Steps between C-alpha positions, in 0.01 A plus 500: 500500500581202289162361409135579462256335741164385367250231594534282187783354297498281192819298457428403137729648239797565728850464357700198615733620776811425291379743229368766737699823528691557825330713763657832587570512875618863491803706405828553678483834678757696694749319721428466873804480724840356411427125472348496148139538614270720293145626489264341250276737306167394345521202733278192494570391855363148453778432248779624730503237775821427687674206330319536168696540178465801273665584171669839472673590178625169360550313828288324758563569868340397828354762733716471813355793695148647506416807707289814474129479427297334226454841340869598533700177528873484546677189368852367470591250228755224507816626327423871548742573785530878523338834427683544168379162372143593596537837326608327175169309500287810557205522261514134390189285519469218752305211346371164618394208279127437529555143615693637801232756591256446786179323401211741453161433652178487298407856408861624484705585189837639423469840335637383162216246473248785474683706236321461167170382651191655342290708738122484458201666665227252414503465121696824451874475432678772698854417385799290607732507802834662422649475850429475872578812702555512875307792648519611866174326597477212248622368169336616177479362149601752234260426216567624147152582375362357179473732199792718618305668781807530726539301818323458833604363837285225649567442871546133585229494765194276518257788429672579169630162378229237493691207352842412362541203268870492416455185291245673275701827521184684611424737790145610584453842662199675652402779262290673769792516745731634228246722320693824557830361370402296194480655154143541374340198337490522120187666368243302306627660181859394586371143540347502151149622582338779301443714806130542418193350664 
């Protein structure tokens, strides 16, 4: 999947489109047939529409054929005329400038917008998002825990993620839903208390 879906979105603090990094649409996979078509791995199907322009290596090219499924798309690019040409591109990233990407609805984000956001359960800082991982049933935020307590996966589902504010770089999670996966809260002594009553 190419984005997280949540019920709120704050547009404040976004980069101007001209300064925003390009979006990765996938990677060139193995060739398909003899006409220069190839599979796209790690595909973001919304960025691979017929007629759209992607950058591969150092050159931009239009998508002139789109087949397969959203999960396993097959594309052909203008100027890639045979199997050998497709094979030479294998492993390269396909990117799209953000200003050419489809407009997201409220409550949708590109994965890179969530990386670096702080994750909180109420007033407790859990850590920060290091990446978004696609799991079989949903996407999950990989959160590097504060104080070097390793990492946890937070499924991007409404029961676990209460609110995302990309502008404030803050994600609120439900500590009760995630109780078995989160590191223990710091003890009173760790927070500066004397531990006595």
